[in-house]
N, C-alpha and C positions, 0 to 999 in steps of 0.2 A: 444509485437508486434503480436505474434501468437494469443493472446487473442483477440486483435482487429480484426484480420482477421476472427476468428471464429464468432464473432458477426456479421460482415458484411456478411459472407456466410449464416448465419442463416436468416438474413433479406432478402437476395436474394431469399431464398427458400420460405419465407412467402410472400414476395412481397407486403407488406402492406404500406410501406413508401418509397418514392424515396430515393436512396442511398445518394444523395447530401444533403438531409434534415436529414437523419438518422445519417450520419457520422459527420455532422457539430456540433453536441452536444457532441462528444467524448472528454474526457479529461483523463489524466493519473496520476497515483500516484506512486512514487518510493522512495526508501531510498537513502541516500547518506552515504557512508562509509568514511574511514580515508584517503585514497590516493587521495589527492586533485586533482591532474592532471587526474588520471584515472576516477574519478567521473565526473569531468567537461567534459571529452571526451565522457563518456558514454551518457550524455545528448545531446551533440553535434551530436553523431552518431545516437541516437534515432530520433533526428529531421530530419536527412537526410532519414533514413529508412522509417519513417512514410510518408514523402512526396512521396517517390517512390512507396510505397504500394498504396497510394491513387491515384496518377496520372498515374502510369504505370500499376499496376496490375488491377485497377478497372476503370481507364480512367475517373475519376471524375474531372471536370474542375473547380469547385468552389475553389478558393485558400483558403478560410476559412476552408474547409474540410481537407486540408493538413497541417494545423497548429498543431504542437505538443504542446498542452496545458498541462503543467505538474506541479503538486504540489510535492514537495519533503520534506522529513522528515529526521532529523538526525537519525542514525541507532542505535536502542536500543541494537542490538546484539554486538556492539562495546563497550558498556558502561560496566564498571567493578564494582563489589562490593568491590574490593580491592581499597583503596584510592579513594573513589568516587568523591572527588573534582577534580581529574584529568579529569573526564568526562566533566567538564565545558569547558576545553580547547579543548577536542575532538569535542564537539558539536559546538564550535565556528568555527573551521576550516571546519567542515562538512557543516555548513551554508554557509561559504565562497565558498566552492566547488559548492554548489547549485547555488549561484549567478553567479559564473564564467561560469557555464554550461548553464545559461539562463533560470532558472526556473521562472515560473510566480508567484508561491506562495511557501512559505517555513515555515515549523514548526520546532522549536527547542525543543527537548525533555527536561525533567527534568534530572539534573545530577544524581538524586537518583533513576532512573528507575530500576536499577539492584537490588535495595534494597526494595523499597516500592512504593506505590502510591505517586504521587508528593505532596510535602508540598507547602504552600503558598510561602515560600522563594525560592524554586527551580523553581516554575512557574514564579515568578517575574524575576529571573535570565534568564530564557528562553526568556521571552519577551525582556529583555534588550539586550540579545545576538543579536537578530535580529535587534534591533534598532541601536546598536553600529555598526554592519556591514553596515547597510543601511545609517546611517547619518555621521559616523566618519571615515570609512575606505577608502572612495573615490572609492570603487570598482564598484559602480553603475553608474559612470560617462560615461561609454561606454558600448555598447551592448555586444561585444565579445572581452574583453581585451586580451585574450590569442590567438586569431585568428592570423594566419600567422607564429606562432612559428613552427619550423620544428618538434620538439618533439610532440607538441599538435596535429598537423595535421597528423603526421604518426601514433600516438596512436589512434586518432579518426578513421583513415582508418582501422587499425588493429581490433579495436572493431567492427566496422561495418561489416567487412568481417566475423568475428566469429559469429555475430548475424545472418547474412544471412544463414550461414551453419546450425545453429540450426533451423531456420525457415524451411529450406528445409527438415530437419529430421522430424519435426513435420508434415509438409504437406504430407510427404511420408507415415505417419501413418494414414492419413485421417483427419488431423486437430487436434487442441488442445483437444477438448472434448474426442476424441477417445484415444489420447495419455495419458490423465489423467486416463481414465478407464482401460487402459492397465498397469497402474502403472509406465509408463516411466518417467513422470514428477516428481513423488515422488522419484523415484530412483535417478534421477538427483540431486534433492535437498539433499537427504540423502548422496550421494557420496560427494557433495560439502561441506556439514557440517562436515562430518567425516574428509575429507582432510584438511579443515580449522583448526579444532581442533587439528589434528595431527601436523600441522605446528606450532601451538602455543605451544604444549607440547614439541616439539623438539627445539623450539627457532628459527625456520626458519622465523616465523613471530614474531617480537619483540613487546611485549605489556608492556609498562612501568608500574612498580608496580605489575606486574603479573609474567612475566618470566624474566624480567631484572630490575635491580635497585629496587628490592623488599625489603621492610622493614619487620622486624620481627613483628612489631606492628604499626598500623596506629596511628600517633601522634595527632589525633583529633577525636572528636565525631561528628556524622552527625545526624541532627534532623530526626526522623522517624515518618511518618504519621501512626497513629493507630486509625482507626474508632472504634466506639463502636458498635459491631455486634448486640447486643440486641436492642439497640436504633434504628439503621438504618433498621434492618430487621423488627422490630415491626411496624415502621412507614410505610414501604412499604405495609405490610400486611393490615394495617388499611386503607390505601388509596385505596387498591384494593377492599376491602370489601365495602367501601363507594361507589366506582364507580359502582360496580355490583348491588348495591342496588338502586342507583339513575337513572341508564341508562334504556332505553327501551329494555329489554332483548328479547322481541319478535322480534324487528327489528334486534338486533344483531344476533339472531339465523337465521333469514332470510338471512342476509348478508353473514354469514359464509357458509350457504347452497349454495348460489350463487357462492361463492369463490371455494367451493369444486367442483361444477358442471363445472365451467370454467377450473379448474385445470385438471380435468379428461378428458375434451375435448381437452386440449392443446391450449385453447384460451389465449389471452392476459389477464393475471390475475390482471394487475394494476388497471383497473376501479373498479373491485370487491373489491380489497384490500383497495383502497381509500375510497370506500363507507363503508366498514367495520370499518375503522379507524374513519371516520366521526361520526359513531354511537357508538363509544367508545368500539369496540372490542379490546381486549388486544393483545399485541405482542405474548404472549404465545398461545392464542386461534388461531391466524392467522397461526403461525408456526405449530401448531398441525394439521391443515388441510394439509399442505405440507407433514408432517410426515405420516399422515394417507394414503395419496395418493401414495407417493413415497417410503415410508419405511425409515428405518435408513440407512444412508450412510455408506458403508463399505470401510475401507482404502484399496486401491488397491495395497498394497505392503507388502510383507513379510519382516521381519527384517533380 
């Protein structure tokens, strides 16, 4: 939410695009974790909060701007390398939580994410997970099947209240960009990660197959994706050499110079970036301009 506010505030300073046109294109991406009700309520609360930010904080009248368009993804941080087939079940009810929360788009991870890149088998299972929830569970027959439940409504209210408190903390620091530079955001992440891991180690948060009902040996083998590093690396190098040989390198040089000029001036860099891509500048060459102008990003937090 604070990220969205930061974008809007930056555009207000620039004044290049009317806010109702600028905000209309916003969409969000978030993870869904294991607690089905909490995750559904998180999305319900987010929908309320974004509506209030748009209509009350910024006074934007277009109802399309206040829509919380969200893509959700099952959370890789909950997937375990111990008994990885258990992750198939975790992913299924995370997808279910996304549907119950009203997500517009959902991605199911591969069950083997904690071990390797996905295999064809795990990707097919991911696709089937979404399809089974969509076509066989019946959960898509109503927009908000949990709405009206005392527990759901009270938990949604509780989450919304907590989010507004954090938004106020961020704004007190001058906005999200400044909060990041101060290291505040990263400290918040660090503390949450440490706290979560501590609760798993102590058993306060039960994880089946990890800290409860753990087997001495996993009774099955899991297919592992193993790319051929020589083959894949060599292929990319050859493609890159061929590209640089066949493209108009004079045009590429001119495009990159324009991109650097716009970057240093603080101009909108998208037109120059698009022109560079159209003339086959590589991602590395484009990123090198940003690195040259801004330098290497330093992590704003001591461990």
